N, C-alpha and C positions, 0 to 999 in steps of 0.2 A: 768507515768511521762508525762508532756505536753513538746512538743518540743519547744526547745530555738530557736523562730523566731528572737529575738534583737541578739543574737550572729549569727545567720546566716546572718541577713541584714549585719551587720558590717562587716563579712568576704566579703562579696560582695561588698560593698561599698569600702574596703580597696584592693580588689583586690588580696586577699591572697587564696591560697589553704590550704586544711585539711592540707596535710604535712607540706606547709611553717609556718602556724601558729605553728605546732607542734616543727619543729625545733627552730623556733624563741623563743617559751616559754622555750624551753630546754638551748637555749644560755642565756637567760635571768636569769634563774636559777642558772646558774654557777656563775653569777656574786654576786648572794647570797650565795654562797656555797652550792646550793642543786646538787644532781646528779639524774637530771629528764632525762627520757628516752622515752619519749612518741613519738609516731607515730600517723599517719593519722586515724588509727581505734579508736585512743582516743577520736580525734577531732569529728568524727562521734557520739561518744557515747555523748561528751556534747551538740551535735545539738539537739540529741535526748531527751534531759534532765536532764541527770546526770551530778550532780556539782562537780567538782573537789576539792580535799581535800586540806588543809594547806593553801600555799601561792600561789597555781596555780591560782586561779580566779584574784587576783591580779595582778599577772605575764602576764594572759590573757589581760588584761584592759591595761596593761602597754606597752603591743606589739603594741595593736591594737590603742591605743592614739598616739604611736609613729609613726605610719604608716600614721593615718588620720590628725595627726598635731592638735588634740585639745585632751581635759580631755576627758576620759572614766571611768566613774564610774561603780562599780559592778552593782547597778539597769539598768544602760545603755545596759550592756551587758548580760542582764539577769541571773546575776549570785547573785543577793542579797537574801534577805531571802523571801520565798514563799509567793505569793500573789501580784498581779500586784497593784502598787499605782494607786490613781484616776488620770485621764486624766489630770486635773485640778489643784492638788496638786503637780503634776512633773512640774518642771523647763520646760521654752518653748522649750529649746534646747533639753532636753530630752523627751519631747513629741512627737516632729517632728521625733526623732530616732525610738519611739516606733509605731508612725504611717506609718513610711517607713516600717518597719518589717513586721506590718499588710498588707499593700501592697503587698510586696512581697511574704509573706505566701500565700495571696489570688491568686497572680499570679500563685503560683507553685501548686495551687488546692488542698490545704490542706484539706482533707474531713471534720476534725473536725470544721474547722471554717463553713463550708456549712451547717453543720447538727447542731451546737449549738443553742440552744434556747434563746432567749430574756430574760434578767434579768428582774425581777420584784422587786417591793418594794423598800428599801431603797438604793441598787445598780442603780435603773434605775431614781430614783429622784435625787441622789445627783449631777450630772452633770449639770441637769436644775437649781439646787438652785445654785450652785457654779458660773454658766454663770450669775444670776440673783444679786449675791453679791459679795461685795469687797473680796479680792484684785484684782485691775486690772492689766495690764500689762504696767509698766511705761515705758518701753524702749524695742521694739521689733526687734532693730538692732543687725546685726550681721556679723562676719568676717567667709569668707570661700573661696572655690577654684574658684566660679564662680562669677562674677559681675553680679549683677542682674540689669538692666534696665528696664524702661517703657514698652520697647517692649516685654519683657518676661510676662510681666503682662496681655499685650494684645493676646499673644499666649493662655495663661489660659483660658481667657474669651471667645476667639475663641472657645477652644476647649471644654469648657462647652457647648456653643449653639450648637456645632456640636452633642455632645454624647446625650444633650436633645432631639433635633431633630431627632437622630437615635433612641433615646427610644420610641418616640412617634408613629414614622412609625414602628419600627421591632421589639420593647419590649424589657425587662430589658434582659431576657435570651441572647439574640443576641449581645446586647451593653454591658454586665458586663465587659467580659474578655476585650474588646478593653480599657475601660476607666481606668482599673486597670493597664494595661501595660503601659499606659500613665502616670497614677500618679508615676509609680516607675521609669520609665525612663526620664519622662520630670520634674515633680513637685517635687519630692523630692530633686534631685540636687539644684533646686533654692531655696527652703527653708534652705538649708544648706549653701547656697552661702553668699555672701557679699552683704549688703543694710543698709541705714540708716533707722532711726525709722519711717520716713513718707511714704517712699517709701515700707519698710517692713510690714506696717499696708494695704497698698493697695495690697501688695503681698498675705498676709495671706487672705486677703477678696476673693481675686480671687480663692485660693486654698481651702479656706472653700466652696464656691459656688459649685466648681468641685468635691470636696469630696460628697457634699451633694447628687448630682447626681450620685455616685457611690452607695450610700447608698440606693436612689430609685431603681435602677437596682438589687440591692441583695433583696430586698421586692419585685420586682416583680419577681424574681427568687425563693420566698419561702424561703431565706436564712436569717432568721428574727435576728438570733443573729449577724451574720456578718453586717447586714443591720442596727441594733442598736449602732454598733460600729463605722460604717461609721457615721451615724448622731452626736453620741457623740464627734467624732473628729472634724465634720464642726462646732457644736457648740463651741469647744475650739479654732479653726481656728477664728470664729466669733467673739469671747471674745478679741483675740489678734489682731484683726483689728480694734476694738471700734467701730464695725458697730453694733448697737443693732436692727436696721431693718433685718439685715442678720441673726442674732440670732433668731428673732423671726420666720423669714421662718423656719430655722432648726426645732424649737420647734413645728409649724404646722407639719412637715413631722412626729415626734414622735409622735403628736398627731394622725395622721391619722393611723400610725401603732398600736397605743395602741388601737384604737377601732376596728380596724381588730381582735386584739388579746382579743378582748371583756374585756379588762381595761378601763371601762368607767368612773370610777371615775378618774382615772390616767390622762385620756383623759381632762377631764373637770380642773382638777387642772393645767396640762400643758399649757391649752389654756390659763387659767386665768394668769398664770406668763408670757406669752408670752403678752398680752395686758397689764399687768400692767407694766413689766419692759422696755418693748419698747416704751409705751406711745406715743409720738408725731411721732416717728418714725415707727408706724404701719400703713402702705399703707390702702387706704380703700379696695384694694383686698385682701389684708391679713386679714383684719379685719372680713372683709365679710367671708372669708372662714374659719377662728379660731371660728366665732360665730356661723357659720353653722355646723360645727363639734361639738362643744357644744350641739345644739339644739339636734343632732342625737344621742349622749351619753346620755344627760338627759331623752329623749324619752325612750331609752332603759333600764334608770333606773326607769322608771314610773312616772316622775315629768313631769308633763302636764305644770304646769304654767312656769317654768325654762324654759322648751323646746320653749313654745310659744314665751317667751321674746327675748329667744335667735334667733329666726325665725324674730322676728322684729328687731333685732339689725344688723342681718346680710343681710335683704333686706334694712335698710337704709344705710348701708356701701356699698353695691354694687350700690346704687344709685349715691355715691359719686364718682364711679370709671371714670378717666378720660384717655382716649387713650393716652400713650406718656408721662405720668407722672409717671408710674410705673416702679420699677427696674426690671432687666430680670428675676428674680428669681420669682416673681409672675407673669409672663406671663401664667402660667396654669390657673389662674382663669379667665378664658375667659368667654363671656355672655353665659349664659344659666348655669354655673357650681353651682352656688349657688341655682338654680331652683331644680338641680337635688339632691343636699344634701338635701333642705327643703322637697322634695318630699319623700324622704327616711325616715327623721324623722316624718312627717304626716304619713306615711303608719304604721310606728311602732306604733303612737297613735291610730290608728283605722280610721282616716279620710280620707277614700276613695276618694271622691270627690274632696278634696282639693289637694291629694296627685296627683290624676290625670291630674288636673289643671296646676300643677307645672310640672310634668313630661312631659305633651306635650309641655308646653313651653320651655322645655329644649332641646326636640327634634326638634322644629321649628326653633331653633336658630342654626347657622353653627357652626361646630366645627369640629377639625381635627379626623382622624378615630378611633382612640383611646378614646378619649372623646365621640364620637357619639356612641360605641359599648356600654359603660356604660350605656350612657342616654335610650337607645334603649332597652337595660335588664332591667332598673328601671320601664319604660313606659309599657314593656310587663310583668311585675309581677303585677302590678297594674290593669291592665285591665284585667288579669286573675284571681283576687282578686275581680272585679266586675262583673266577669260573661260574659266580652265581648271578648269571646275565638277568634273568628274570626279576630277581629281586633290584637289580641295579636300573631297570627301565622304571621302576614303580619310583625310587627315590629322584630319578632324573626327572620324571613327569612333575612331580610336586615341585621341585627347584625351578623348574620352567614358570611355573605358576606363581610361586613366590616372589621371582626376578618381576614380573610384569610391572611397568609404571616407576622402574628405578633407571635413573641416567648416570649409569657407571660404566667406566671402559674397563674397569677391574673385573665386575660383577660378569659383564660380557666376553670378556676373555674367559673367565671360568666357564660359562654356558658355551663357549666354542671347542674348549679342549672337551669338556663331557660328551659333546654331540659327536666329535672327531672319533674320542674311544668307544662310544655306541656302535658307529657304524663299522667302526674297525674291527669291532667284536661280532658282528654277524647276527646278532642273536635275534631271536623272536620279538617285534616290539620295537626294534630298533629305528626302523625308518618313521613309524609312527611319531615315537619320542621325539626324534629329530626335527619332525615337522612343528611339533610343539615349541620346540626351542627357537627353531627357525622364526615363528610366531613372535615370540618375545624379543627377538634380535630385529625384526622388520621394519620396526620403527627408527629413523636415523636420530642421533642426537644433535 
């Protein structure tokens, strides 16, 4: 049985104890002529995934709906038929409840969430297809307990900037718990609040952007199934906002995850969907990243012509980037990012000279420490492939120093890869540099 996270979240929102729900269900049953004698232990079983029989699921929804002041359906309480509906086919209000349930379950550290694998095939494609295609959300206004104002949206935007900066400096492992707590305590009540359509779209945009960062942190923590669910949530919120550019940004995150999971054809298809559906709303920075990631995918698939064409498109888009004209979300596309992406594609194609030129250009461009670690790792790999072991040792030593203090499983993976490459090369200084990397890896996360 799967834990009923939806019922758990509704209980928490209603401020009702297990014993309290049992007593109210018994009382509601008496009005229907039912002699029910449930206690808190029964509620515990429901929360573990057991579905009560007869009219009891309806009574539970009636009790919770009365306490919350809104209609609560069987699906909303996790008491419907097995198999969760797609986030996009769920009405927006029901989607918000399901999203909040996930945030609460994540905050509670449910191990199944952290160990779940990312879905592939049709379940992975449907959220992207539904973002791209009708129907649109005609009206996202809502009535709730909290009256939402522009100041609340600014809080969400400030939170996103705060947690993104924390992620870059400290890593996703250190940041994830904090952003998830914020989603549950601050974001969920706002999404369930009162707002007109226009303000609601701004609210959903700010919330979607914040949820995307939570997905990035989950990805950085090696929780790929959870990260994918956050990205799908962010995509649904982007659709509700009406901002195609935000949706394309979220898909870029899905493309990056697809490439990491070696789902290269899926990555190409997602990138094409983002570029097609967002159209003129795709900024130069986002287009550059999408084309660069497509180039990496095509290179892995052995399609040299397509890879080189995507490299050309990525470089042309990068030249159009103008500081101050991009949204907050595409701030990660800093100078040099496209270079390191292109270097990786060229390395896969076997063009070592061109890969070295791009990797060196990336390292010569200023970047925050996290980005610099990836760039140095790329340069080190190319130099080792070229037989320039002495220069690779220098790059690896700086990489190890820059990575200190960051709690990121992705960066740790890069460090281990470089360490293995150095030791395999048998070059002078390899052992000493490997010890530096071991120092950066010594503290457990």
